[in-house]
N, C-alpha and C positions, 0 to 999 in steps of 0.2 A: 904346648900352652906357652904363650909369650910371657915377658916379664911383668907386663901390666896385669895379666890374668893371674899370675902367681901372687902378686902383691894384693890383689883384690880378694883372692881366695883366703889369704892368711888374715886379712882384716875382718872379712865375714866370719871366719871361724872363731876368731876372738870375740866378736860381738855376739854370735850365737852362744859361745860358752858363758859369757857374762849373763845373758838372758836366761839360759838354763839354770844357772846358780841361783837366780832370783826365785824360782819355783820351789826350791828345796830348803831345808834347814829352818823352818819357821816353828816356833813353839806352839803349845796349845793355845786355844782362844782365850782361856782365862789368864794367860801369861803374855798378852799382847804388848809387844814393844814396838817402837817405830824404828824400822831399819832402812826404810826406802826414802829417797827424796828426789825431787826434780829441781834442777838449778839452771839459771840463766847466767852466763858469764861473758865478760869481754875483757880484752887486754890490748894494749897498744904501746908502741915505741915509735921512734921516728920513722923507720922504714919497714916495720912489720906489725901485724896485728891479727886478731881473731875475735870471733863472736860465736858462741855455741849454746845449745840447749842440751843438757846432760841428765841422765838418769844415774843415780848413785845407789849402791847397796852397801850398807855398813854391817860390820861384825865386830864383836868385842874380842880383842886379843889378850887383854889382861887389865888390871887395875889402872885406870887412867890412860889406857892405849886402845885405840880402835883402828880398824883397817877398813878400807872401802875399795870397791871396784866401780869404776865410772866409765860410761860409754855415752857418746852423744853425736850430734850432727850440727853443723854450722858453716860459717865461712872463714876464709883465711886469706891474707894478702901479704905481698912482699913487694917493696918498691926500691929496687936497686937503682942506680944512677940513670940508666937508659930505659930499660924494659919495666913493664908492670905486670906482675903475676897475681892472680886472684882465682878463687874458686871455692867449691864445696869441700868441706873437711869432715872427717870422722875420727875424733879423738877417743882413744881407749887408754885408761891409766889406772894405776894402783896408788891409793892414797894411804898415808899413815897419819893418825891424829894423836897427839900427845898433849894431855892437859887434865885439868880438874874443873868440875862444875860446868861453867858455860864457856870457858875460854880454852882454845887449843892452838898449839903449833901444828901447822899442816905442811906436809911435803908430798908431792906426787910425781910419778915418773910413768911414762908410757910412750905410745906412738900416735902420730896423727897421719892418717892416709888422706892425701889431698888429690882432688881432681882439679888441676890448675889449668887455667886458660892463659897460655903464653901469648899475650897480646903483642902484636896483631897476627902472628904467624901460625902457631899450631897449639894443640892441647897436649899437656903432659901430666902424668900422674907421679907423685912422689910420696915417700914416707919420711916424715920429720919426727924428731924426738920431742916429747913433751916433758918438761921438768919445771916445777914450781915450788917455792917455799913461801910461807906466809902465815897469816893469823886467821882463825875461824871463830866466829861466835855462834854457838848452837846450844840451846838450852839442854841440860842434862836429862830432862824427861823427853826430849826430842819433840816438843810441841813448839809452836810459834814459827819463826822464820830463821833461816841460816843466812849469815852474812860472812862474806870472805873477802880478804884483801891480800894480794900476793904479788910476787915478782917472779918472772920466769923468762923462758926463752922467747915468748911472745911479747914481752914487755911488762908493764905494770898492769895488774888486772883487779877487777872487782866482780863479785858474784852475789846473787841472792837466790835463795831456794826455799823450798817448802817440804818438810818431811811428811811422810804419811804411812 
């Protein structure tokens, strides 16, 4: 198996693990709480940027502290001085939310597997780190919308989502 196949296998294994975790750990119907959300986000800086649609699964770690696993798909670009790289990306990250009521400090770290088009010569696949810190507004009853504003390796970002 070549390096591209190994990277793709690791990314697919992580995504399948996240999706498997979604199917377990839910409470009884009478104790329904909203742990899942779908979010759209985008970030940009002068030479780099991304856009993605993500699924997130939250879990409570303690009083005022939540964790989340997020996986998604979208696009990513990098504009160095001479060449232009762009392509499909698959971000997977672990998020930590610290706060009270509706306001949270958010930090997330993970990996972004990209299928880059190296314009105009060849296609390449790369794994890039994901690291963001920012602010999240999410109602404590997990109803309504989720709003995110963050700063990360892909630039200044904004996101909106819906818990379910």
